[in-house]
N, C-alpha and C positions, 0 to 999 in steps of 0.2 A: 273124645272131645267133651262128652258129658262129664266124665270124671274130672277133666281139667277145669271145666267151668265151675264145678262144685268146689274143688280145691283152691281155685283162683278167685273165688267170690264172684264168678261171672253170672250167678243166678240171683244176686242181690236185687231185690225189688221185683223179681219175676212173679208172675201170677201162677199159682199151682191149683190143680184140681185133684180130688181124691180118686184113686182107682176104684171103680164100683164094686169089685169083688174083694180085692186085697187091702184096700184102704190106704195104701201108701200114697204120698203126694207126688204128682207128676207135673213138671213144668209145662206150660203152654208153648214155650219157646226156649231155645238154648243156643247161644252163639256157636256156629259151626256144625250144628246138628239139624238135619232136615226134620221139619215138624212132623212129617208122616211117621218117622221112627219113634216119636214120643208117644204115639198111640198104637200099641201093638195090635189092637183089634183091627185098625185100619190097614195093617200090612197083610192081613189074611184075605185070600180071594173070597172066602165065605165067612162073613162076620158071625153068622149063627154057629158055625163050626168052632170059631174062636170062643164064643160064649160057652159052648158045651165043654170045651177043654179047660177053660178057666175055672168053671164050676167043679169039674172033676179034680183038678189040681188043688183047689181050695179044700175040697172034702178030704183028699189025701193028707193035706197039711194038718187039718183039724184032727184027723184020726191019729196021725203020728204024734201030734202035740199032746194028746191025752196022757201019754207016758210021763210028760214033764210038767203038766199043768199044776199039779199039787205043790210043786217046788217054786212056783212063780207067783209074783204079786198079782193082785186083781187087775192092775193096769196092763201088765204084760198079757195076761189071759184075754183081756178085752181087745187087744191090738191085733188079733188074728183075723183071718178072712171072715167075711160076712156070709 
């Protein structure tokens, strides 16, 4: 449903918030998608465990990206996890 909303312009005018770790924009609401799914942290029984795993994944991404960073523009390098 989320992909269909994106492709069908169902998110036009929607409010978005940046993911605190990865920086991508997440809609506050999407037609046909439960709002709880739009916040992965809220789907975990232990939000602190989610935070830990998100930071671990971000660090893995950063480490892997080091291989490619020199071939990317400053904008691309700045777009990675925080």
